[in-house]
N, C-alpha and C positions, 0 to 999 in steps of 0.2 A: 388513388389506386396504390396498393402495396406491391410487394415483391412477387414475382413468379417463383416457382420452385427451382432449386439447383438442378442441372442436368443429371439424369440417372446414368452416369457413366464414370468410369475410373479416371479418364482423362478428359478434361473439359476446359472451357475458357470462361473467365469473368470479363466480359467485354465492356468497353466504354465506361470504365470506372474512374473515380477521382481518388487520389491518394495523397496524404501528407508527404511532400517530397523529402522531408527530413527523416522519414522512416523507410524510404525506398532506397536502400543502399546498393550501389553498383549498377543501378538501372539507368539507362540513357534517356532520362525524362527531362522535360523542360518545364520548370515550375512557373506559375503565373505570379502576379504581384502579391498574392496572399500565401504563397508557398505551397500551393496545391498543383498537382500535375495529373494529366489524363493518361490512363494506362489500360492495357489489356493484361490480364494475369492468367497464366496457364497452370492448372492444377493437375497433378499426376498422382493419384492415390492420396497419400498423406503428405505429399511434397508440393511446395510452391515451385514449380519447375522453371518458370520464366516470368519476367515482367518486361513488357515492351510498351512503347508509345501507343496510345489508343489508335485503332485503325490499321495497325501493322498487318501485313499479309498473314494469312493462316493457311499454308499449303496443306495441312492435314485435314482441313475442314472439320474441326472439332465441334461438338455440340457446345453451345454457348448460352449464357444468361446475360442479356443486355442490361446493365445496371443503370442506364440512362443517366450517367454521370454521378451516381450515388457513390459515397465514400467507401473505401476499404481500409480498415485498420488492422494491424496485428492484434492478437489477443493481448489483454491488459496484464499489468503486473502491479501488485499491491505490496509495498515494502513495509507497511506498519499497520497491523490490525490487532484486535484483541478478541479472537474467536472464543476463548474460554469465558469471557464475560457476556458474550452476545445474547440479546433477547431476554435478559432478566428484568427488564423494566416493568412488565405487568405485575410481578410479585414484589419488586423492590424499587419503586420509583424514587427519584431524587426530589425530596419535598420542596426544595427551594432553587434547584438548578445550579447550585454553587459547586465549586471544586471540593470544599470540605464536605458538603452534603453527599457528593458522589463517593468520596472515600468511605464515609460512614455506611452508606447503603450497600456498597460492594462488600465491605468487611462483614457486615451482618448477614448478607445473603450467602457469602462464601462459607461462613461458619455453619449456617443452617442447612444448606442445600447441595454443596458441591461434591456430591459423590461422583464416582467414575461414570455411572450411567447418566447422571444429569449433565456433566461436562461433555460427554460424548454426544448426547442427543442434540445439544445446542450447537456444538461445533459442526456437527454433520449438517444441520439445518443451514448454518451460515455458509458452508462450503457449497451446498446446493444452490444457494442464492448467487454466490459469486460465479459459479459455473454457468448458470443460466444467463448471466449478464455478459459473459465473455472473458473471464479472468483465467489466466494460465499458471500464475505463480504468486504465492502469498507468503509473507513472513508474518507470523503471529507471535505476540508476546504471551508468555505463560506465567500467570501469577504463581510465584514460587516461594512464598512464605511457608515455613514448616507448620503442619505436616502436609500442606496441599501439594507441594512439589512431588511427593511420592504418589499422589493420586493422578495429577494432571499430565505429568510427563509421559507415563505409559500410554495414556489415552491419545496424546498427541502422536506418539510414535506409531500406534496402530492406524490412526487415520492417515498419517503421511504415507504409510505403505499401501493402504487401501485406495488412496486417491492418486497414486503415482500414474502419470500418463494423462490424467485429466487436469488436476491442479497439483503442481509441485509445491510442497509445503515445508516451510522452515519454522523452527521454534527458537525464541530467544527468552532467556530467563528474565523475569521482572520481579525485582525485590528492592526495598529501600537500601540505599548505600550504607546506612548505619548498621544494618543487619550483617554485613559482611565482616564485621569485626568480631563476630562470634566464631571462634575457630572451628568448633565441632559442626556448627551449621554450615559454614562456608565449605568445609571439606565434603560434607554430605551433598550439598548443592552441586559442587563441581563434579563429583562422581556421577550424580544423576544426569546432569547436562551432557557430560561426555558419553555416558552409556546410551543415551537416546539421540545422539547425533545433533545436539543443540548448539546454541550460541550463548555466550555469557552476556549478561547485561545487568543494569541497575537503574534506579531512579536517583538522580543526584539532586540534592537540595541542601541548603546551608545548615549543616549539623556539625558538631565537633567530630573531627576525624574524616571529613569529606575527602581531603587530598590523599590521606592514607588509604581510604577505601578505594579510590580510583586507582592508586598505585597497585593495590593488592589485586584488583581485577586485571590490570595489564600484566603483572608478573605471572599470574595464573594462565592468562591467554598465551603469553610467550612460551611458557613451559609446556603447554599442552597443544599448541598449534590451533587455537580457537580464534574466531572472529568475535567482535564486541558490538553491542548495540545498547545505546543509552537513551533514557528519557532525561532531557535536560531543560531546566529553566522554564518550566511550564507555568509561568506567572508573569504578571505585569510589573513586578517589583524590579526596578533597574539595578538594585544592589545585588541581585542574584546573578552570578556570573560563572557558572560551572562549565559552560562551553569552552572558555579559555583554559580552564584547568584540565579538561579532557585533552585538548589539543596539546598543551604543554607536556602532559604525561605521555602522549603518543610520541612526541619528539624525543623526550627524555629516554624512553625505553626503546627508541629506534624500532618502533612497532611496524611490522611488515604485513600484518593481517589487515582485514577490512574493518573499518570502524564507521558505523552509521549512528547518527545522533538525531533524535526526533524532538520536535517542538521548538525549542530555542526562542520562545516568545519574548522573554525580557530583553533580548538584544535590541529589539525595535524601540525600546524605551531608554536606551543608554546614550550618553554623550557621543558625539561623532568621533572623538579621538579614541574612546574605548572601543567603539564599533570597528574602527579601522585596525586597531591593534589585534582585536579578536579575530577578525576575518583574515588578517595576514597569518596568524597562527594556525587557523583552521586549514587554510590553503597549504601552508608548509607541512602540516601534519598529514595531509591527504585524507582528511575526514570527508564523509558525505553527509548531507543533511536532508531530512524529510520533514516537510511541513504538513500539518493535519488541519487544513483550513476550516472544515465544517465544525469539527469538535472544538478547535481553539476559539473560533468565533462564538460558539455556544457557551463556553465556560468563562472565557476571559472577560474581565471588567463587568461581570454580572453583579448588580446591586439592586435590591428590591426597590421598585418604583423609580429607578434612575436609568435613563437612556445610556447605553454604553458609548464611550468616547473614542474607542480605538478598535481595530479589527482583530487583534489578538494573534496575528501571524508574524512569522519571522521575515528576515530580509533576503528573500530568494533572489531578487534581481541583482543585488549587490554581491551576493555569493557567486552567482552564475558568472558575473563579470570578472571574477577572480579565478575562474576555472574550477570552482568547487562543484562537484556533482550534486544537483538538487532535484528533488522530486516531491510529489504530493501523494497522499494516500487517505484511505477511509478513516483509520483509527477505530473508534468504538462504534457499535451499532446497537441501537435499542437497549442501552444499559444506562446506569446512572450518570456516566460521563457524557453521553450524547443520546438523547431520547429518540433519535431518528436514524436514517441511513439503512441501506440494504446491500452493502458491499458491491455497489455498482461503480466501477472505476470511471465510467464515462460521466456519471453524475459528479464525481469528485473533480474531474477535469473541468466540467462546465462551471461548477461553483468556484473552483480555484481561479478560473479565468476572470470571473467577476470580482472575487474578493481580493485577489493579488494583482489584478490588471495584467494578465498574461496575454495581452493582445495589443494590436495597433503598434507594432506588428506582432502577429502570432509567432513568427520565427520558428524556432525548433522546440517550443514549449510542449508540443505533443509527446516528446520524449519523456516528459516528467511522469507519465503513467505507463510507459512502455520500455523503451530501450535503456534509459538511465537506471531505473531500479533493477532491470534485468542484469545489467553489468555489475552493479553494486552488490547484488545478491548472488553473483557468481554463475549466472545463466546467460552469457552474452549472446547466445544464438536466439533467444526469445526477444519479443518486443520489437521485431523488425520485419520488414517486407523484403526478403532477400531470396534470390534464386537459389534453390537448393535447400532452403529452410523448410520448416514445417508449415503445412497448410492449416494453421490455426488462426482464424480470421474473424473479424466482425464487419458485417456488411450493413451499411446504413443508407437510407433514402436521401439524407442530406447531401447537397451538392456543394455547399459553401460553409464557411465558419458561422455565418449568421443563421443559416438553417440548422446547422448542427447544435448550436448553443441555445436556440430558442425553444426547442421541444425536447422531451425526454427520450426520443428515439426508441420508444417501446416496441416498434415493429422491426427491430433489428433482426438480422439472421446471424447466428453464431455458428461458425464452421470449425469443426474439429477433425483433424486428419482428413480434410477434404470433404466431409459430410456435414450436413446441417444437423444440429441437435435441437431438442425440445427446449425452448427458451421460457417456459412457464415456471416462474419461481414457486417454491413450495408455499403452501397455504399456512398462514399463521395459526390456523385452527389445529394444526398438527401438534402444536406446543401447548394447547390449552390445559391438558391434564397436568403437565409438568410445571406450568407457570402460574396456575391459579393461586392467588393469595389466600392466606388462611381465612377460611369461612366465606370466600367469595368466588366470583367468576373471573377468568382472565379477560 
């Protein structure tokens, strides 16, 4: 039997709930051995008015929904996505599943199809998916090679404004680090990013001028008060070590903004002394790191006819032990870099638990898709279950970690501002006309 409906009242209770104790801040709850706690939550309009131990007296006699120990989570936060690439797989599949194949397919598709209308339609579809699954805040990277940056950034800004209050949306520029040495282009990119309230970023890879490009980004960010977001070391080659260069640059420039670095895959293939030195630098520099476990596992160590030998993910446990903020996110969805995915942060958390062993104990790993990315992205009030915070919640039938992680939780209730929303994701058929390959059907 599934859920009953939420009470049709402004003020009501979610009774007999289970919450991850690490997300229930300031509440007088007693966690069990798994880090879960029983609670009653009072909703008042769009506010989570109170969290008390389950069975607490209710002198108001509020209408209540008994959750029968089902979990309550805060709405999710995704710190690293690519909404502008999303859902192009039907017209531009990756023929061999490789990283190089993905680069080629995206470049070809972008040149042929990425008008403002095309980018807007696919980004809007992706946002509707994320909203239905319970996400509240997203950072998306924006492919910013010329002339695409002049097309996609205005689309991003329009969608950010249109979705305010449902999903807060941030944009980060995505461009190869070598492109930043073109003065005219870099000046134009910087103006575009600033004009649309974006974040500077780049993909770092071993090219001549790598360190100069990183320095140039930091200088521009310092001058204009911008945060930074990097794609780094998305490879299994242990000789690729730009994460350390980014950390050294942050220290050298005494950078006080936020720096988020994604992927960092090659770190897991490096000698222990190199790992230790790099992580010490990352901690000193105050960087945050996001792993993209589903996409990284899909692309890394892929060789035709050969079983992959490693998982493709970075060293989150070791980072977390040093106090480095770490998180996981969806990355790409249904595009040449990852053929699957639906911007469901709960799926990301479930897969990350299996891939990265975020269990036994679970500890505070639920923060990796909630509170930690919310803090790093500058929205510290999100991703938490706190009295006085917003009533943006995800209600689940699962009562324990093994129940949560064994099923897709497709019967979840997503609550926004205290009211349940329609959790039906948009139908892929809506994209058929847009994505039909030349001479065929989607």
